[in-house]
N, C-alpha and C positions, 0 to 999 in steps of 0.2 A: 504493499499500500504506500510505502514511503516514495516511490517513484511514480508520479502521476502522468508523466509524459514519455516520449520516446527519447528525450535528451534532457540532461540536468541543466537548470538555469546556470548561466555564468553568473559572476557577481553582478550586482545592480551597476556598479561603476562600469564594468566592462560592457554591460547591455547598453547603457547610456552612450557609451563611446561608439558602439556600433550604429546606434540611432543617429547620432550627430554626424557620422561620417557617410551615412546613406546606405550602409550595408544592410540594415533592417529598418524598414519604416515602422514607425510607432504603431500604426494600425495593425501591422502583422504581429508585432510583439504582444500587444494587448489582446489580439485575437487568440494567440497561442495560450495566453493565461485563461481566457474565458473558456477555451476548449478544454483545458486541463480541469477546470472547475466543473464543467458539465460532465466530464467523464468520471471524476472521482468524488464530488462532494455529496453524491446520493448516499454513500457509505460513510465518508468522513465527517460530514455535518460541521464543516469549519466555518461556513458563512450563513449569516441570518438573512442577508439580502444580497443579490447580485444585481448590479447596475449595468447590464450589458450594453444597451443602446447609449446610455450616458457615457460609458467608458469609450465606446467606439468613437463618439463625437469628440471626446476630450483628446483622444489620440490623433484624430485628424487635425485638431487644433494645435497639438504639439508638432506634428509634421509641418504645418504651416509656418510655425514660429522658426523652426529650423531652416526652412526654405528662405525665410525672410532675414536670415543671418543671426538669429539669437543663438548664444551658446549656453544651453541649459545643462547644468551639472548632472541631472538625473533624467535626461530626456527619455521619455517614453517607458519608464520603469513602471510596471503594474504593481499596485500595492493594495494590501487589505487595510482597512481602517477599523478601530476597535469600537463597536457599538454605534448607536445612532448620534452620538456626539463626536465621533471620530473625525469627521471632515473639519471640525473647528481647530483641532490640534494639527491636522495635516496641511494647513494653509501654507506654511513655508515649503513643504514638500511639493505641494501642487504648483506653486510658483517656480519651483526648480525643475519642473517638467514631469513629475510623477503622475500617474493616472490611477485614481482609485477605482478599483473593479467591484467592490462591495464592502458591506459591513461584516466583520468577523464576529463569530459567536462569543457571547458572554453568558454568565449563569442566568438562568430563568428563576422565576419565583418558586417557593415551596421548600427550599432547603436552608438550613442554617449555615452551611458550608459553601464556599465559593470556588473551590478548585474543579470546576467543571464548566461546560458551556452548552447552550441550547441553540443549535442551528436551525435552519429552515426545514431540514429533513429529520430532526431528531437530536439526540444527545451527541456531542462532539466526542470522537474516539481518539485515543492516542495512535498515531500512525504506526507506532512499533508494535502495539498489541491492542486489539480492539476491545478487549475486555478491561482495559485500564483507562482511567481518565487522563487527558493531556495536562492537567493542572489549570489553574485560572488565577485571576479571572480573565486574563488575556488567552482564553482556551483556544478559540478559533484562530487567533493570530499565529500561535505557536504551531499549531497543527498544519495550518496552511503553508507556512514557510517549511516545516520539516517534511511535508509530503510533496513539496515542489510546485504547489499551485501558484505562488507568488514568490518573488525573491525577497520581499520586505514587507513588514506589517507593523502598524503602530500599536502602541499600548499606553496604558496608565498604570502606574505602580503605587498603590497606597499601602500595602503591606508585603509585597512580593509578587504582585500580580503579573509582572513582566518576567521576573527571574525564575519563579517556580515553574511555569509552563515550559520556559526555554530549557531549563535543566531537565525535565522529564521528556521533552521531545528531542533532545540532543542538538539543540541549536544555541545561538548567542542571544542574551537578553541584556540590555543595557538600561539601567535606571539612572537618570541624571540627578544632579544636585538639586535638592528641594529648594524652593525659593526662600524658605525660612531659614535663618541663620541662628545659631545660639546667641542669647543676648550678650552684646558687647564684643563679639567675635567677628573677624574677618576670615577670608580664605587662610587656610593653614597648610602645614606641610612645606614641600619643596617646590611648589607650583608658584610661578610668578604671575601676578594678576595683571592683565592688560585690559582694563576697563570693564564696565559691566556687560554681562552677557544676557541676551534676551532668551527667555525660555520658549520652547516650541509652542506655537499656538497662541503666543501672546498678542499676535495680530493675525487676522485673516485677510489675505490679500484681496483687494477689491475684485469683485466679480467671481470669486471662487464659489462654486456651487455647494449647496448642502443637500444631504440626502433627505428625502421626505421622512418625516417623524411618524412612526407608527404608534398605535396605541399600545401602552405598556402596563403591565400590572404593577402594583406597589412594589417598592423596593424590598428585597428579601431581608429577613430578620438577621440582625447581627449575631453571629455565633462563633463556632470553633475556628473557622478560617479567617475571622477577624473582619472581613470586608462585607459591607451590606449589599452592594451591587456593583458589577464590573463597570457599568455605564456611569455610575456616580463618579468614579475616578476620572473618566474622560471629561465629564462635565467640569469637575473641579480643575483639572489640568488646563482646560479651555477657558477658565474664568466665567463659568456659567452663573446661573441665577443664584445658586446658593453659596458659590465660592468654596474654599477650603480653609475654614477657620482654624482647623487643627494643624495645618502645615504638613500633612502627612503624605499627601499625593504629589507625584512627580511624573512628567512625561517620560516615555521610553520607547525603545524600538526592539524588534525581534528580527534577526536576520540569520542567514547561513554563514556569511563571510564577515570577518572582522573589518575588511575595507569598507564594506557597506554601513556598518555602525559608525565608522569614522566619517563617512560622507554624510550620514544623518547628522551627526554632531556638528560638523562644519557648517551645515545649512541652518540648523536650529540655533547655533551660537553665533552665526555670522563670523566664522573664523576661517582663515585660510589654511592650506595644508602646511605652509611654512610657518605660520603661527602656531600650529598644533606641534610641529617638530621642535620649535623653540622652547614651547612650554613643558614638553616632555623631558624626563630626566636624561642626561647624556649617558650616565652610568646605569647599570642594571639596578633597579630599585630595591630597597631593603624590604623584605616581606616576612611576615610572622604568621604561622599557622595556628589556628585555634579550632579544635573539634567541636566545641560547645559554647564559646563566648562566655563561659563561666557559670551558666545557669541551665543550659538545654540538656536534654537527654536523648541524643540522636542514636539511631541504630547503628551497629557496627559497620555495615557495608557502605553506607554513604561517607562515613568517615575514612574508611580505608581507601576507597576510590579517590576522594578529594585529596587526601594526603599524598597518595601516589602521584596524582596529577601535579601537585605542588612540588614534589621532588623532581618530576620530569622538567618542569619550568626551571628549577635551580640547576640541574644537570646540563641543561641546554644553554645556561648562561642568561636566561631571560629575567630571572630575579636572583637575589641573594637571600639565603636563609640562614642567618647567623645562628649558631648553636645556642647562644645566650639569649635569643629573642624571647621576650615574655609577653604573651597576648593579654589584652585587657580582660578583667573579670567584671563584666557588666551586671547590673541589676536586671532581673527579668522584665522586659518591657510589656509584657502582655497585659497587666492591669492598667498600666498608664495608657497604652494604645487604645484599649476597649473604653476607658473612661473619656478619652478625648473624642471618641466617635459616638458616645451615648449622650443624647440631649438630656440636659438637666443634671448630669452627673457632676460631683465635686471634682473640680480640676486640680485642686491644691496638691494632693498625693501624686497625681500624674505628672504635674510639672516638676515636682521634687525628684522623681525617678528620671525624668528627662534632663534635668540639670545635673544630677549625679553622673548619668551616663555621658553627658556632654563633656564633663570635666575629665572623665576617665579616657574618652576617645581623644580629646585634645592633648592630653599628656602622651597618650600612645603615638599620635601622628606627629609629635614633635621629635620623636626618635626613630620613627619607621615611616616608610612611604606607603605600604599596603598591608591590609589584613586579610588573610585567606581563611575561608571556612567551607564546609560543605554548604551547597545552596539550600538543601533541605535536610531535615533530621531523618527522613523516611522516603521510601521509594514511591512511585506512582501507585496510588490506590485504585480499587475498583469502583465501578460506578454506583456502588451502594454508599460510598462515603468514606472518610478517613477515620471513623470511630472517634476515639477521644484524643486523637493527635492534633497538635498544631503544626500543620505543614509550614506555617509562617514563623516558626520559633527562631530560625536563624536569619530571616530577612527583615522583619518589621522593626528590628532595633534601628535600622538605618533609615527607615522612614521617620522614626521618631527623631533621630539625630540630624537627618538631612544629608547624610554623606552619599556620594555617587557609588554605584556598584554595578558589577557586570557578572553574569553567570556564563561560564565556559563549559563546554562538554568535558566531563571528568572520565567517562568510561561507561561501560555497560554492566549492569547488575545481573545477578544470577537469574532474575525474571525475564531477561531480555530487553529491558527498558533502560534508557540512559538515566545518568545522574550528573550533577553538576558541581563545579568549583566556583564558589562566590569570591570575587576580588573587590575589596573595598578600598577606596582612596580617601584622601582629605578633601574637604569641601573644595570644589572647583577642579578636582583632580581628574576629569574625564580623559584629558590627553594622556596621562600616565596609564590608565585603565586600557585605553585603546591601543597604545604602543605595546603593551603586554599581550593583548589579544592578538595583535598582528604577528608579534614575534612567536607566540605559542602556536599559531597557524602555520607558520613556515618551518 
């Protein structure tokens, strides 16, 4: 099921170059994506809506822009957008030449856990094993990229909603720095700040189209997986009507290739490739591995695979793992996260946990560049749910703190499904994360 077409997508960057040079018209590239969706999505259920005619019209417009001499960095790249609010956060990508082909699946109503998706044809399945969930809440985004339906899909991450499905589907998931900063702090670590950065979706390009909004049921109850609804995160990242007063949600992207995550970030942050290179550390970054962040209770296999992936990075010279490196022992963020998302809850204790972890992480990133952990404490669960596990146990700490993080493929578990290595950087440290992802890939 993982290969939906007769050939695997090249990277989005390579695909755009082919469109810009005339080797492939955008109309043909988008037609290929729509064909893959038509062939595979009946069983994968990665899309809630497919905008076939709208996508073909947008592709023709991209071809016209190329013919008029515009140099679009992601010309003709077909993308999935997360939920009904996805086009709002995708505005900069659309302006760069991307063509949205549909809204990817997010969790439906009726469950307290959000690591699943509901597509137009039913529950979204993991492309590696149909009896397992792809994770969530960016369930359809990860499944679509992993199965080769599209090369890139957007997501919003409020507790791990980009990183968890990326890990369980064997692809790359980037969560950007949250807009919130700890009180009194600026960007930390070894990154050099070069002016303010615009978050993805802060502006919607004039004339960028929106998907028609469907009637939706009420948002799911907040429960074990922490997030009330996948579309809520997209609305918050887009600056929608409720906003994100908790500061937990951040935009993100799911891709197969690290170069595409870097292209996404350059567009989102309005940063050039040379500026990203300048901001990245010239030496291999110092990294420290933590199996549990001091509070979680992960299964052995995710820890084993993530530790092995970290050791491979060190052996390849991508990172330095000093023997004396000591990871931070954080306070469990679960009560604080839940309180911040619960209307009427007393936020005092939550803010105290947040402040304590902020201090611990600030001290850690003053002496190290990267924190490595398993992305999840458990493997992909079945469609019946996660039981009493918090799949977010190792991810939502960094929504609370605002740090950028990326999930990289760590290996395949004994159940035949992928697991991930989470790499966390100081605030504003996306360039370092992406440099590590590129080096790990090569």
